[in-house]
N, C-alpha and C positions, 0 to 999 in steps of 0.2 A: 513427477514430470510436470513442467509448467504448461499452462494453457497457451495456445498460440498468441492470444492477445497480450499476455504477459511478456512473451518473448519480443513482440513488436514494441511494447512500451519500454523494455530494457534497452533495446537498440536505439529507439528514437529519443529517449531521455525524458519524455513526458507523454501524457495521455489524457484525453477528455473523458470523464466518467459522469454518468447521470446518477446523482445522489439525492436523497431526501433530506432537505434542510428546512427547518421551521414549517413543516407541513406541506412543502411544495417540492416538486422534482426540479432539480437544477443541474446544469452541466457545470462541473468544476474541473479545472486543469490541475492534474496531479503531476508532480515533478519527481523524477527518480533522484534520490539523494543517497550517497554512500555514507553509512554510519560506522565509525571505527569501533571495534570490539577487541578483546584480548586475543581472539582467534583469527581476526582479519575483518576487513570491511564488508558490510552486507548492504544490499539495496533496499530502499524503503520508498513506497509510493507516498509522497508527502504533499499536504496542502496547508496553507496558512489561514484556515478558517476553522470555526468550531463545527464539528459534526458529531451527532449522537454516537455513543459507543456501539450501540446495536447495529448502526449503519456501517461503522468501521469494521466490525466483526463480519458482517455480510460481505463487504468488499474484499476483506482478507481471504475469506473462504472462496469467493468467486475467482479472484485473480491468483490465489495461492502465493501471495507475496505479503510481507508486512505492510501495514497501512498506518500512516501517522497524520494526525491533525493537531490543532492547538491544545486540545483537551486530552490527548493520549495516543497510544500506539496499540494496534491490535495485530496479532499473529494468527495464521491459520491454525485450526485445531490440531494439537499434537506436535507442533513445530516450535522451535526456538531460533534465536539469531544465528547460531552456528550452522543450522541447516541451510542458510542462504549465502554463506561465505563462498565466494568464487563465482557467483552468477554475474 
């Protein structure tokens, strides 16, 4: 089950999230993008900046959605892209 904040983000199409970048806390605007896959399109919280992978993993766990930045994509523990098809 998705956290309430994730449902709001999916409906709105974007969300401002406080992230650690370069040693400082910053608000970054994450946009919901639909990524095509063989089993269907799935949503990803995406930002066009570099964010540490440890921070991406934290966000993926917190929001229970895939999170993508310029340097990679992180999924919540134990989940893959097909778990998010249809959201």
